[in-house]
Phi, psi and omega in degrees: 000018178299323182289323176288323170305311181296329185255003175312320181286347177264358188264141185292213194264057176235161178280158175303320179298320179292329172302303184304312185299312176305305175310309170306312177296323178297316183295318180304310178302314179304310181303316183299322183286343180263003180295138175234163178302342181206158175060032173231027183300329178299329181297316176302314177305308190295319178295320180288328173291322184285324178294320172299318179293335170294318179295322181292323183293319183290322175294322178294322179270358183079026184292140179245135177275000000 
């Protein structure tokens, strides 16, 4: 997370966790847009991993749905 830490002083009034989650959600949407009828199973794996990471971050910060 060194890149995020380096730029953190330039980011507005949101938490690091909010930024991480937003970036992961954007990546998920990008992966979904690239899914094809075949040979893109790796994208489903990447989506699932990103969703698990979002859940981890939300759990760590005590986010309630």
